[in-house]
C-alpha positions in Angstrom: 154.6 140.3 172.4 158.2 140.0 171.3 160.4 143.0 171.4 163.7 143.7 169.6 166.5 145.8 171.2 168.2 148.3 168.8 171.7 149.3 169.9 173.7 152.1 168.5 177.4 152.5 169.5 178.9 156.0 169.7 182.2 157.3 170.9 181.8 158.7 174.4 183.0 162.2 173.4 180.6 162.3 170.5 177.7 161.2 172.7 178.5 163.8 175.4 178.8 166.6 172.8 175.6 165.7 171.1 173.8 165.4 174.5 174.9 168.9 175.5 173.7 170.4 172.2 170.2 168.8 172.2 167.3 171.0 173.4 166.5 170.8 177.1 164.1 168.0 178.0 165.1 165.6 175.3 167.8 162.9 174.9 169.7 161.1 172.2 167.6 158.0 172.9 164.4 159.9 172.5 165.6 161.4 169.2 166.7 158.0 167.9 163.3 156.6 168.8 161.5 159.4 166.9 163.9 158.9 163.9 163.1 155.1 163.8 159.4 155.9 163.9 159.8 158.3 160.9 161.9 155.7 159.0 159.2 153.1 159.6 156.4 155.3 158.3 158.4 156.4 155.3 159.6 152.9 154.4 156.8 150.5 155.2 153.7 150.9 152.9 150.5 152.0 154.6 148.7 148.8 154.0 151.5 146.8 155.5 151.6 149.1 158.5 147.8 148.6 159.1 148.4 144.8 159.1 151.2 145.2 161.6 149.1 147.4 163.8 146.3 144.9 163.7 148.7 142.1 164.7 150.2 144.2 167.6 146.7 145.0 168.9 145.6 141.4 168.7 148.7 140.2 170.6 148.1 142.9 173.2 144.6 141.7 173.7 145.7 138.1 174.0 148.4 139.0 176.5 145.9 141.0 178.6 143.5 138.0 178.5 146.2 135.6 179.6 147.3 138.0 182.4 143.8 138.2 183.7 143.3 134.5 183.4 146.2 134.0 185.8 145.0 136.5 188.3 143.2 135.3 191.4 141.0 137.5 193.6 139.7 137.6 197.1 136.3 138.9 198.2 135.7 140.4 201.6 132.4 141.4 203.2 132.5 143.4 206.4 129.3 143.8 208.5 129.0 146.4 211.2 126.0 148.1 212.9 123.7 146.4 210.4 125.6 147.8 207.3 127.7 145.8 204.9 130.7 146.7 202.8 131.9 144.6 199.9 135.5 144.5 198.7 137.6 143.0 195.9 141.3 142.5 196.4 144.3 140.4 195.3 145.7 140.4 198.8 144.6 138.8 202.1 144.6 135.3 200.5 144.7 133.4 203.7 142.4 133.6 206.8 145.4 134.6 208.8 146.2 137.6 206.6 142.6 138.6 206.6 142.2 138.4 210.4 145.6 140.2 210.9 144.5 143.1 208.7 141.3 143.5 210.7 143.2 143.0 214.0 145.7 145.7 213.1 143.0 148.4 213.1 140.9 146.8 215.9 141.8 149.4 218.7 139.9 152.1 216.9 137.3 149.9 215.2 134.5 150.8 217.6 134.5 154.4 216.6 134.5 153.7 212.9 131.5 153.1 210.7 131.4 150.0 208.4 132.9 151.8 205.3 135.7 153.4 207.3 136.6 150.2 209.0 136.7 148.3 205.7 138.9 150.9 204.0 141.3 151.1 207.0 141.7 147.4 207.5 141.8 146.3 203.9 143.7 149.1 202.2 144.7 147.3 199.0 141.1 146.6 198.0 138.3 148.0 195.8 134.7 148.6 196.8 132.0 146.6 195.1 128.2 146.9 195.1 126.3 144.1 196.7 125.2 142.9 193.2 128.8 142.9 191.8 130.0 141.1 195.0 127.4 138.4 194.4 128.3 138.2 190.8 132.0 137.7 191.7 131.0 135.1 194.3 129.5 133.0 191.4 133.0 132.8 189.9 134.4 131.1 193.1 137.0 128.5 192.2 138.0 130.1 189.0 139.1 133.8 189.3 138.1 133.9 193.0 140.3 132.1 195.5 138.6 133.0 198.7 135.5 134.7 200.2 135.6 136.1 203.7 132.7 137.5 205.7 133.7 139.4 208.9 130.5 140.1 210.9 131.2 142.3 213.9 127.5 142.4 214.9 127.6 138.6 215.3 131.3 138.5 216.3 132.2 135.8 213.8 134.0 135.2 210.6 133.0 132.9 207.7 135.6 131.8 205.2 135.4 129.9 202.0 138.9 129.1 200.6 139.3 126.9 197.6 136.0 125.1 198.3 136.6 124.6 202.0 134.1 126.5 204.2 134.5 127.3 207.9 133.1 129.6 210.5 134.7 130.8 213.8 134.5 133.3 216.6 136.1 136.5 215.6 137.6 136.9 219.1 139.3 133.5 218.9 140.7 134.3 215.4 142.0 137.7 216.6 143.8 136.2 219.6 145.2 133.4 217.4 146.5 135.9 214.9 148.2 137.9 217.6 150.1 134.7 218.7 151.0 134.0 215.0 152.6 137.4 214.6 154.3 137.5 218.0 157.6 136.2 216.6 158.7 138.7 213.8 161.1 136.1 212.3 158.5 133.6 211.2 157.6 133.1 207.5 153.9 133.2 206.5 153.7 129.4 206.3 155.0 129.1 209.8 152.6 131.8 211.1 149.8 129.9 209.5 150.7 126.8 211.4 150.8 128.7 214.7 147.5 130.3 213.8 145.8 127.0 213.2 147.1 125.5 216.4 146.0 128.5 218.5 142.5 128.6 216.9 142.1 124.9 217.9 143.6 125.5 221.4 141.5 128.6 222.2 138.3 127.0 220.9 138.9 123.9 222.9 139.7 125.8 226.1 136.4 127.8 225.8 134.4 124.7 225.1 135.9 123.0 228.1 135.3 126.0 230.3 131.6 125.8 229.4 131.4 122.2 230.2 129.8 121.5 226.9 130.4 121.7 223.1 129.7 125.3 222.0 129.0 126.4 218.4 131.8 128.5 216.9 129.6 131.5 216.4 128.9 131.6 220.2 132.5 131.0 221.4 133.4 134.7 221.9 130.3 135.2 224.1 131.6 132.6 226.5 135.1 134.0 226.8 
C-alpha cells in the first residue's frame, strides 16, 4: 500500500506559539491530520470515497496475505511424564537453537510439569491443541520449516527440518549444544558447525565404549 507524505513548512516561532496554545494532549500534527480528514470528506463525493475504501481494504488484505505467505513456522512437541505439549513458533529454527533453549532451563526441568517446562524453555511460542498441531504438521515444507519432538521420557529428540529427518539422544544433543555455546564470540553458523561435530564425536565415543553400534535413542542410557 503506497503512502504519500504531506509536509507543511512553518516558521519556528509560529510553530512554537501555536503548539503552546493548543489544548493539552494534542499537537499541530494531530490537528493537521484531522483537518485533512475533514477536507477529504467534504471534497470527495461519498460514492468515490466508498470506492477508495474498498481499494484500501483490498490492498490491506493482499498485503496481509503476502506477509503470511512469507512467514515460516516451527512446531515443537514436548513430552514429559506421559504428557505432551504442542507449540507453534517462528523461533528455534535450527536443532541447535531448539536444544539450547531446552538446555537453558534444564537444571530445574525435573521439578516442572510438561506445560511449565515447555513454556519456560520456549518462551516465544504459542500453545496448540494436538489436533491443531497435526493440522500444522500437514503443511510441512510450505509454511512449516521444522518439526521437533523432545521426549524426556525416552531421552531423545526427533527433528524434521526441510524434509530431512533425524533422531538423537537428548543427552548427546545437550552436551553438544553446551560446547557450541562455550565461545560467546561465535556466530550462529559457526556454532552450528561445532554442534554438528560434537554430536558426531559424542555419539561415536559412546558407540565405541559399548563395543558395538548403538541406536541413537539408546545412546544416553549407555553414557
